[in-house]
C-alpha positions, 0 to 999 in steps of 0.5 A, spaced: 499 500 500 506 504 501 508 504 494 502 502 490 497 507 493 499 512 498 505 514 493 499 515 487 495 519 492 501 524 494 502 525 487 495 527 485 494 532 491 502 535 490 502 543 490 494 542 493 493 546 499 489 541 503 484 547 506 478 542 509 476 535 510 472 535 503 478 537 499 482 532 502 477 526 501 475 529 494 483 529 492 483 522 494 478 519 491 480 522 484 486 519 484 486 515 478 492 510 474 493 508 467 494 501 469 487 500 473 488 503 480 481 507 482 480 510 489 474 511 494 475 515 499 469 517 505 470 521 511 469 518 518 467 522 523 467 517 529 471 518 535 478 515 535 481 516 542 489 516 542 493 512 546 489 506 544 493 499 542 491 493 540 493 487 545 496 481 542 490 476 544 487 480 538 493 480 534 493 472 535 486 471 534 486 474 527 485 470 521 492 471 518 495 466 513 502 467 513 506 466 506 512 461 505 517 467 503 519 471 509 513 470 513 514 475 518 513 481 513 509 477 508 502 475 510 495 475 508 489 477 513 482 474 511 475 477 513 472 476 519 465 477 517 464 473 510 456 474 511 456 481 508 455 484 515 458 490 517 464 488 523 462 492 530 465 499 532 472 497 534 472 503 539 466 501 542 467 494 543 474 496 546 472 500 551 467 495 553 472 490 554 477 496 558 471 497 563 470 490 564 478 489 565 478 495 570 473 492 574 476 486 574 483 489 577 479 493 582 478 486 585 480 486 593 485 480 591 489 484 587 489 491 589 489 489 598 484 493 599 476 494 598 472 497 593 470 503 598 477 504 600 479 505 593 474 509 591 477 514 598 484 513 596 482 516 588 477 521 591 483 523 596 488 524 590 484 527 585 485 534 587 492 534 586 492 530 580 487 535 577 492 541 578 498 537 576 495 535 569 493 542 568 500 544 570 503 540 565 498 543 560 500 550 562 507 548 561 505 544 555 502 551 551 507 555 554 501 559 557 494 560 559 488 557 555 485 561 550 479 557 550 475 553 554 476 545 555 473 542 549 471 535 548 476 533 543 483 529 547 479 525 552 484 521 555 482 513 556 483 512 563 480 516 568 484 519 575 480 513 579 483 508 573 490 511 574 490 510 581 487 503 580 493 501 576 499 504 580 496 500 586 495 495 582 503 496 580 506 497 586 503 491 590 507 488 585 502 484 582 504 484 574 508 489 569 506 495 566 506 492 559 502 486 562 497 492 564 498 495 558 496 489 554 490 487 558 487 494 557 489 495 550 492 502 551 499 504 550 505 502 554 507 509 555 500 511 558 501 506 563 508 508 565 506 515 565 499 514 570 504 510 574 509 515 575 504 521 576 500 517 581 506 514 585 509 521 586 502 523 590 502 517 594 510 518 596 508 526 598 502 524 602 507 518 605 501 512 603 504 506 603 502 500 598 504 493 601 506 489 596 504 481 595 508 475 593 504 474 587 507 475 581 503 474 575 506 474 567 500 473 563 493 475 563 489 469 564 493 468 570 490 474 573 483 473 571 483 467 574 486 469 581 481 474 581 475 470 580 477 464 583 483 466 588 487 460 585 495 461 583 498 457 578 505 459 574 503 453 569 511 451 570 513 448 576 518 442 573 521 446 568 528 448 572 528 441 575 528 437 568 532 442 565 537 440 571 538 433 570 546 432 570 545 429 563 545 436 561 549 440 566 554 436 566 554 436 574 550 433 580 543 437 582 547 439 589 553 442 585 548 446 580 544 449 586 551 450 589 553 454 583 546 458 582 547 461 588 554 463 587 553 466 581 546 468 581 547 474 586 553 477 583 549 476 577 543 480 580 548 486 582 551 486 575 545 488 573 543 493 578 550 496 576 548 497 569 542 500 570 544 505 575 549 507 569 544 507 565 539 512 569 545 516 571 543 517 578 539 513 584 532 510 583 526 515 584 521 515 590 517 509 590 520 505 585 519 498 586 527 495 585 526 492 578 520 486 581 519 485 573 526 485 569 525 478 566 520 473 565 525 468 569 528 468 575 536 469 576 537 462 578 533 460 572 537 466 568 544 462 570 541 455 569 539 457 562 546 461 561 549 454 564 546 450 559 548 455 553 555 455 555 556 448 554 552 447 547 546 443 550 541 447 545 541 453 541 539 459 543 532 459 540 531 451 543 532 454 550 528 460 549 522 455 547 523 452 553 523 458 557 518 461 554 522 468 553 525 471 547 532 469 544 535 476 546 533 474 554 537 467 553 543 471 550 543 477 554 543 472 561 550 468 557 553 475 557 551 476 563 553 470 567 559 468 562 564 473 565 563 470 572 565 464 570 571 466 568 573 470 573 572 464 578 576 460 573 569 455 572 569 451 565 564 447 564 565 442 558 561 442 551 555 437 552 556 431 547 550 433 544 547 439 541 539 439 541 536 442 535 529 442 538 525 442 545 522 435 543 528 432 542 532 435 549 526 433 553 526 426 550 533 425 552 531 426 559 524 425 560 519 418 558 516 418 552 509 421 554 512 427 558 516 428 553 511 429 548 509 436 550 514 441 551 514 444 558 514 452 558 
């Protein structure tokens, strides 16, 4: 579309002042080419609030057919409504889903407070929230308002929603990225809300007590809010991958090595982040509770397996449920510590090219059929 449609539109309206919506629409609709391109254009007057994002679940639900050649860039999205009916308004459905998600997040199991207490906290912070928002807009304009506030530019999250999101985040229930995905808003919107409300809580000496729960996907958050049950879904993975046939050492020696390396690895990560920030952490920050989907011990284990060439980085990433880059970063963090302590790990006799092959080498056939993680 960028090369075959938009370039023709650009050539068609070059040098023409786009003074109104009517001029824009008519100019686009007048685009013609000798090869048969005909363009239809209509003005859409529906409301599209800024900051909306599409969740991974919605992307995965699309009827997408990837092509054989360069499937990441070449694909076909088939229509979801083949009966001729018009699809529902995206924003209306998204807004409804967002309201339901906010109601779910306000459950006392996740916030650690009742709905009444949450409303009271939001009401307590509301005046200062409004004052800071107006101050920020004043600075952005460079002066006072010239017109009364209009209906345009309305925010996706109310002041109460921002307090709720900050409470859930400071409770360390889940990461900002997961909240953005669940609410289908831009990650920057969540980050700005947490930053603003966190400073207000700090100024008023309000402390949000963290919980021991750690959720990494929306299904876990939903299940816990509704049933009170928590299952991370992968309890046996580290034990399986710590098999002596893979690590080249006993489980006791491996545990001692992980304890020896993980503390220093975490300290090195914190030093690097301090250098990147150029200063101390801001008041009320969580100290990096969600820097990764796997624990420090699991990162060391993955680095050991990677160092021994047990499997490719992509196989380890599939097993641990993280990106290839995360495995590579863990290896780069752990390798200097191993070299400093003069720890040499022999290369594995076999390098597995798939998760199924690796699991089949240490698990019975029925358990190795489905990769863990």
